[in-house]
N, C-alpha and C positions, 0 to 999 in steps of 0.2 A: 251816516253821511259818506258820500263817495270820495275816496282818496284821489286827488288829481296828480297824474304823473308830472305835469309841469311844475307842481309845488314840491314833488320829491327830488327832482333833477332839474332845478331851474337853470343851472349854468349849461348843462348839455343841451337843454331845450333852446336856450338863447343862441348858442354857437350853431346849432342845427338851423334854426330859423335864420340867422344872419347869412349862412352859406346859401340858403335857397334864395334869399334876397339878392345877394351879390351875383348869383347865377341868372337872376331874372325869371325865376321859376315862382310865379305868383297866381296860382290857379291851374286849371287843366287836369285836375284829378290826382296828380302826383306832387303835390306842394308840401310845404311844411305843415299845413293843417291836416293833411291826409296822414303824414308820418305820425303827427300827434294823436290822431284817431286810432290808428293801427296800435301805436304804444299803449293807449288808454284801454282798448279792448283786450290786448293782450294781458295786460296787468289785471283787468277785472276778471277774466275768465281763468286765470292760473289757479292751481290748486294749493299752492303754498307761497309764503312770503319770498323765499329765495327765487322760486321760478318766476314769481310775479316781477321782482326787480329786474332779473336778467331779460325777460321778455320785453319789458317796458323799454329798457335801454336798446335792445335790438330793434324794436319797433320805431324808436326815434331815428335810428341810424339806417333803417333798412333801405332807404331810396338814396343812398350815397352814389349808387351807380347812375342814377338818373341826373344827378347834379354833374358828375364827371362827364357823362355823355354829352350834356349841354355845353360845358366848359371846353371840352376837348373836341367837340364837334364830331363825335363818333356814334356809331350805332351802339345800343345799350350792351349787346353781347360782345362787343369789340373793346369795351373798357378793360384795360389791362388789370388783371387780378391783383398785381403787386401795387399798383396806384390806388386801387379801391381799398385794399387791407390797410395801406398807410394812412389814408384819409380816416378810416374808422378807427384805427389805433390811436392816431392823433387826438380824435374827439374823446375817446375813452381814457386815455392817460390823463389828460387835463381835467375832465369834467365828470368822471364817474368814480364811485368808491370801489370798483371791482379789483379782485385780485387778478393775477395773470391767467389763471385757469379759467375764471369766469369771463374775463375779456375774450379769451380764445373761444368759449362757448358762443358769446354774443356775436364775435365776428363770423364765426361759422354759420351761425343762424342767418346773419345778414347775407353772406355769400350764397346761401342756398334758398333764400326767401322766394325765389320764383319756381322753385321745384315742388313737386307734390310732397305732401307729408310722408315720413319714413319712421317706422317704429323704432329704429336704431338711432335716430337723432339724439345728440347729446350723450352718446356713450363714448 
């Protein structure tokens, strides 16, 4: 039976979903359900439990830039990194079981999610 990310991280999923709703992002490809699918796929294809948890969390948070883009009325590339990092940190501190090191890895993945894959990621 497939393990559902929203069952593993229900509080994180709820806060992510609510923020999308608050921002008025309901559909259009980069909504809460997209983030959930990305998170689930990342979890499913990971080669170990630790990586699966980290990638699932990053997947749930990966579109924080889209939310801030809408809320701040900015282009996606104009969302200040400090505000984006702060939003992700706020989500992770309250709603995930990550250590500081693992939080940093997840945040780094979110910040780089639009870039091509790199063999040195996560080092």
